[in-house]
C-alpha positions, -999 to 999 in steps of 0.1 A, spaced: -710 665 -52 -693 631 -55 -669 617 -31 -633 629 -34 -614 605 -57 -577 601 -63 -563 601 -99 -528 595 -111 -518 610 -145 -486 612 -164 -470 646 -158 -453 645 -192 -418 642 -178 -417 604 -172 -430 605 -136 -465 599 -125 -483 624 -102 -513 618 -80 -542 643 -80 -573 647 -60 -599 663 -82 -633 672 -67 -649 652 -95 -636 634 -125 -652 660 -147 -633 687 -130 -601 669 -139 -609 663 -175 -634 690 -186 -622 725 -191 -645 754 -198 -637 779 -224 -617 803 -202 -584 819 -202 -572 797 -173 -541 777 -180 -538 739 -173 -516 747 -143 -541 772 -129 -570 748 -134 -553 720 -116 -537 741 -89 -561 728 -63 -548 692 -68 -520 676 -48 -493 654 -64 -478 621 -56 -451 600 -74 -462 565 -85 -445 542 -110 -473 516 -113 -500 537 -131 -503 561 -159 -537 570 -145 -559 556 -117 -593 562 -101 -601 551 -65 -629 557 -41 -625 574 -7 -612 541 8 -584 539 -18 -601 510 -36 -591 510 -73 -622 516 -95 -603 520 -128 -567 522 -139 -544 525 -168 -511 506 -161 -476 515 -172 -478 489 -200 -509 506 -214 -534 480 -203 -567 491 -187 -588 479 -157 -623 487 -147 -641 473 -116 -677 476 -129 -679 488 -164 -711 498 -181 -714 509 -217 -740 514 -244 -718 495 -268 -705 466 -246 -731 439 -239 -740 434 -203 -741 396 -209 -704 393 -203 -702 380 -167 -678 360 -146 -689 327 -133 -673 299 -113 -671 267 -135 -666 233 -118 -651 219 -150 -624 247 -150 -634 259 -185 -616 289 -195 -643 304 -217 -681 296 -222 -705 309 -248 -742 306 -240 -775 316 -256 -801 338 -240 -815 308 -220 -781 299 -206 -776 269 -230 -739 263 -237 -731 268 -273 -694 264 -271 -665 265 -246 -627 264 -243 -616 237 -219 -588 240 -193 -562 228 -218 -571 255 -243 -591 234 -268 -622 251 -282 -654 230 -285 -683 241 -307 -718 227 -310 -722 238 -346 -700 258 -371 -704 273 -406 -672 282 -424 -665 295 -459 -628 289 -456 -607 266 -434 -569 266 -434 -552 236 -417 -516 228 -410 -502 196 -425 -504 179 -391 -540 191 -386 -550 179 -421 -536 145 -413 -555 143 -381 -587 153 -397 -582 127 -425 -575 100 -399 -605 110 -379 -627 106 -410 -612 72 -418 -618 60 -382 -654 70 -386 -657 50 -419 -658 81 -441 -638 79 -473 -617 110 -480 -596 95 -508 -581 118 -534 -588 105 -569 -550 104 -573 -542 87 -540 -530 53 -550 -520 41 -516 -545 12 -517 -538 1 -553 -520 -32 -560 -508 -19 -594 -499 18 -598 -492 33 -632 -477 68 -628 -459 93 -651 -423 101 -647 -424 134 -627 -416 166 -645 -400 181 -614 -383 165 -584 -408 145 -565 -412 148 -527 -406 116 -508 -409 111 -471 -396 80 -454 -413 71 -421 -389 49 -402 -375 45 -366 -340 48 -381 -322 48 -415 -304 16 -426 -266 12 -422 -263 -23 -437 -277 -44 -465 -295 -67 -441 -312 -42 -417 -347 -50 -431 -362 -20 -415 -400 -18 -416 -409 16 -428 -434 36 -449 -427 57 -479 -448 86 -490 -446 98 -526 -459 131 -540 -449 142 -576 -465 177 -571 -489 170 -599 -515 153 -577 -501 117 -578 -497 104 -543 -492 71 -525 -481 59 -491 -468 24 -490 -452 0 -464 -416 -9 -474 -386 -28 -462 -356 -5 -461 -319 -15 -465 -286 0 -476 -276 -4 -513 -242 -4 -530 -206 -15 -525 -180 13 -528 -207 38 -518 -207 22 -484 -176 42 -476 -195 74 -477 -213 88 -447 -245 92 -466 -257 59 -481 -278 47 -510 -309 28 -500 -330 0 -514 -368 -2 -509 -390 -33 -513 -427 -27 -514 -442 -47 -485 -478 -50 -494 -476 -71 -525 -481 -41 -548 -460 -29 -578 -454 4 -596 -447 14 -632 -433 48 -639 -436 61 -675 -417 38 -699 -400 19 -670 -408 -17 -665 -432 -26 -637 -413 -32 -604 -419 -40 -568 -386 -27 -555 -363 3 -563 -331 19 -554 -328 54 -539 -294 65 -550 -276 94 -534 -247 96 -559 -227 114 -532 -195 118 -552 -215 135 -580 -226 170 -573 -252 168 -601 -267 138 -581 -275 121 -614 -249 122 -642 -251 84 -641 -287 88 -653 -275 111 -681 -251 84 -691 -280 60 -693 -300 84 -714 -271 87 -738 -268 49 -740 -305 49 -749 -300 73 -777 -272 51 -790 -294 20 -789 -323 37 -805 -302 49 -834 -301 14 -848 -330 -2 -869 -359 -18 -851 -350 -54 -842 -314 -44 -837 -317 -19 -809 -316 -37 -776 -293 -68 -770 -323 -92 -765 -337 -84 -799 -308 -103 -815 -321 -135 -800 -353 -134 -821 -364 -117 -853 -395 -111 -873 -393 -104 -910 -430 -111 -916 -453 -85 -931 -484 -105 -921 -479 -116 -886 -463 -108 -852 -445 -133 -830 -475 -140 -808 -456 -132 -777 -467 -100 -761 -433 -94 -744 -416 -97 -778 -441 -79 -800 -444 -49 -776 -419 -29 -756 -420 -39 -720 -397 -11 -707 -366 -33 -709 -338 -9 -719 -309 -31 -708 -298 -3 -685 -314 13 -654 -331 47 -654 -343 71 -628 -356 105 -619 -348 130 -591 -365 131 -558 -360 151 -525 -362 129 -494 -373 138 -459 -368 112 -431 -395 113 -405 -385 95 -373 -414 73 -361 -398 75 -326 -397 112 -322 -416 126 -352 -385 147 -359 -380 155 -396 -345 153 -412 -338 167 -446 -319 142 -467 -317 162 -499 -316 151 -535 -316 114 -545 -324 95 -577 -354 71 -577 -337 43 -597 -345 11 -614 -326 -19 -600 -305 -44 -620 -337 -65 -623 -346 -92 -649 -373 -69 -662 -348 -41 -670 -328 -66 -691 -358 -84 -706 -350 -118 -690 -371 -147 -679 -364 -158 -644 -369 -195 -653 -349 -196 -686 -314 -210 -682 -301 -190 -712 -312 -156 -699 -282 -149 -677 -273 -116 -660 -238 -113 -644 -229 -84 -621 -196 -77 -603 -159 -79 -611 -159 -93 -646 -126 -95 -664 -97 -117 -676 -86 -125 -640 -121 -134 -627 -139 -149 -657 -126 -146 -693 -92 -161 -685 -105 -195 -677 -101 -195 -639 -135 -185 -627 -136 -166 -594 -172 -174 -585 -171 -151 -555 -163 -120 -575 -196 -117 -594 -233 -124 -588 -256 -143 -611 -287 -121 -610 -307 -143 -634 -321 -169 -637 -336 -174 -602 -339 -205 -580 -303 -215 -584 -284 -239 -561 -248 -235 -551 -220 -262 -550 -229 -270 -514 -265 -277 -522 -278 -245 -507 -299 -218 -522 -277 -195 -543 -270 -162 -523 -260 -133 -545 -246 -114 -515 -223 -143 -508 -219 -160 -542 -204 -194 -546 -198 -218 -575 -230 -233 -589 -242 -269 -583 -232 -297 -606 -263 -317 -599 -293 -293 -599 -305 -292 -636 -310 -255 -639 -278 -245 -620 -257 -270 -640 -270 -256 -673 -263 -220 -663 -228 -231 -650 -219 -246 -683 -228 -214 -702 -206 -193 -678 -178 -218 -682 -180 -215 -720 -176 -177 -717 -146 -182 -695 -128 -199 -725 -129 -166 -744 -93 -157 -735 -79 -191 -745 -99 -190 -778 -85 -156 -787 -50 -167 -779 -55 -197 -802 -72 -177 -830 -72 -139 -827 -99 -132 -853 -132 -115 -856 -148 -150 -861 -136 -160 -827 -152 -130 -810 -184 -135 -830 -188 -169 -814 -188 -154 -779 -201 -118 -782 -230 -98 -796 -208 -75 -817 -231 -45 -823 -241 -40 -786 -205 -45 -776 -193 -18 -800 -220 6 -788 -210 1 -752 -173 7 -759 -180 38 -780 -202 53 -753 -176 46 -727 -149 63 -748 -169 95 -753 -179 100 -717 -146 85 -703 -163 57 -685 -129 43 -674 -146 27 -644 -168 5 -666 -144 -22 -679 -140 -44 -649 -166 -38 -621 -192 -14 -632 -206 -32 -662 -234 -58 -665 -230 -88 -688 -260 -105 -704 -268 -133 -727 -301 -145 -741 -291 -177 -757 -263 -188 -733 -237 -184 -760 -233 -148 -771 -228 -121 -745 -224 -84 -743 -217 -57 -717 -243 -31 -707 -241 2 -690 -242 4 -652 -232 28 -624 -219 56 -646 -214 82 -619 -177 86 -627 -179 101 -662 -170 133 -680 -134 129 -666 -145 127 -630 -124 106 -606 -142 76 -592 -142 92 -558 -154 125 -573 -124 144 -560 -110 158 -592 -111 159 -630 -86 133 -640 -56 152 -656 -56 150 -694 -87 128 -694 -101 150 -722 -73 140 -746 -61 106 -736 -75 71 -731 -94 49 -756 -95 18 -733 -81 -4 -760 -68 -27 -733 -104 -40 -726 -115 -73 -741 -82 -84 -753 -77 -73 -790 -114 -65 -797 -109 -28 -804 -79 -34 -826 -97 -60 -848 -130 -40 -849 -115 -5 -852 -130 -1 -888 -164 -11 -877 -161 11 -846 -150 40 -867 -180 36 -890 -204 35 -861 -187 64 -845 -192 84 -877 -229 75 -877 -234 87 -841 -214 119 -848 -235 126 -879 -267 120 -860 -253 145 -834 -257 120 -806 -220 121 -799 -222 159 -797 -213 183 -768 -246 202 -772 -267 171 -771 -249 155 -741 -249 187 -720 -285 191 -731 -293 158 -714 -274 169 -683 -293 202 -682 -326 182 -686 -317 164 -654 -306 195 -636 -338 214 -646 -359 186 -632 -339 188 -600 -343 225 -597 -319 253 -587 -333 258 -552 -329 221 -545 -293 222 -557 -285 252 -535 -300 235 -505 -281 203 -513 -247 220 -512 -256 237 -479 -267 203 -466 -236 185 -479 -208 211 -480 -182 184 -484 -196 169 -516 -163 159 -533 -172 174 -567 -184 207 -553 -157 219 -529 -123 235 -530 -93 214 -539 -72 230 -511 -41 228 -533 -15 253 -524 -7 278 -552 29 264 -556 15 231 -567 -8 215 -593 -24 180 -595 -4 157 -618 -21 124 -611 -50 112 -590 -29 82 -580 2 82 -558 31 73 -582 60 92 -568 81 95 -536 62 109 -507 65 146 -501 90 158 -475 95 192 -459 132 188 -461 133 186 -499 137 216 -521 113 210 -551 122 227 -583 95 236 -609 83 204 -626 94 181 -597 69 155 -587 59 141 -553 30 121 -538 9 134 -510 -24 122 -495 -29 95 -521 -23 117 -552 7 130 -572 15 167 -575 38 188 -597 57 219 -583 49 250 -603 79 269 -589 108 263 -565 93 254 -531 103 239 -498 83 234 -466 49 240 -482 30 207 -489 8 203 -519 -24 207 -498 -31 234 -472 -59 213 -457 -82 183 -459 -119 176 -451 -135 159 -422 -155 133 -441 -143 107 -466 -128 112 -491 -108 137 -471 -84 150 -498 -89 172 -529 -121 184 -546 -132 205 -575 -162 226 -586 -181 207 -613 -206 225 -635 -224 220 -668 -201 245 -685 -170 226 -672 -185 194 -687 -192 212 -720 -157 225 -723 -144 190 -715 -166 173 -741 -155 197 -768 -119 186 -763 -128 149 -757 -148 146 -789 -121 164 -809 -96 138 -795 -118 109 -806 -126 126 -840 -89 124 -846 -86 88 -833 -113 76 -857 -104 100 -885 -139 115 -885 -146 140 -911 
């Protein structure tokens, strides 16, 4: 007979009872008799205990085995036919948590005191690594001199030729901070992955980009490749710097690109040799020979307007390794000489960017600080210093190149006086490239590019004499206000911008009507076509990215509630009336200004202002929900208005 042992078991009612069976088998083995469980255990005593479900001890109350309240088990000295006896406890001077040895005691593997597992040799069929682990493995191989390059990893290439991505590319910016000015010059790295296997990671210099966009809490950025390399995407020209445009006021994050695509269709609808503005500076009518200049005989990617594709940016802080989702941006071409097909050393190849109008240039009084001369390069200002486009000054009268460029710009500034003296087509033809100018104005009329006749247009010349405007920064189109806060009232049925360029539109209305008809017949100026371009952009962005974008930026001006009280409606996006007052009784139709806009009372109202609230971030007032269908509806009415204006049939 064994020594008497104590055993706790659950009594079934939540309490634990202590029994003293003569043997363990007596407590757990029941013969086939008529005795009940109670009768069988009647010789055992009971004791309450909350620690165990069951326990075995020896006569000295030393626990031999136990089942605890949480279901875990303990055995002091366990032997089993199925559990190997090699599992033993040893004291290790290296404080290893776990050691695996062979039959001779040779260590095969172990887990150190910090939890890291060390193995002498491993054979795996599959290995799944986190992104961080994969990076560490790759870095370890590189440190050991082992090349692990992906065939599509172009990080070490000096010239990279990539396709335009079919879906939004993933971009990570590794930087200690994001830029807040145009001169931050932050040293960073950019990682690009188009999800089709094309990848690179490059050092860049990071700055803010833009002028009016500086007012918004999320900025556009400029990147300059910092390793001497250059990249060509699709039919874009090769570049060593790019813009990352947020287009914060535009909830599509790229209707500007859609405007460029439409401009491209307009250009391409003309015959070869008359499509892009620079083609008017040379011609080739030969059937036996080309020009012998590779940049003239073949397309370089110079479209005379920027272009871009959608990306999704993540900022990775190099100080904390924290990742911040930045959302949808457009990877854009800059206003570079390559985009406009210009030579940086040719005095006649001039690009002007800035506030360009009668008061700053065409009227004869040149305001040199209002626009930048982006080409040619190596210019000298009037003070003898290197020309600075961020702080532009009048050009030198002594430096040969600068003096020549200055004379060409001064000639353009006489346009207004020449028109005043002789308001004829012949006068305009001396100063302007007529066909590209007509194309630009017609495009602007169709998409309501009202913001593109003073600041947001780029002027170019290729012979120093004849100039034309080109499309730029078209994020305020399809009737959208330049802050993105509303659809401009009646924009679908008013405005031909005939005030631009003096009397040009009046004198050339017949030619513009003919060209308009061509573009309508070709279904380029067509609501289905234009919204098709918009949907092409949005499909590349992807619905999930859009959904996340609006959650990330809930105050996007063109995708938020207007907060207009039901008694009022927006009459004008400018403040043109007396300021609203609670003391005034407004009758239906009465107007007042409030928060920078003008509102019309829809019924008799007093003490209720036009807006029931504003937003935290600039611009604080108004908003609307833009959508492709809204744009389509607007285009139907806009094109009908222009059909009538040009008598299109």
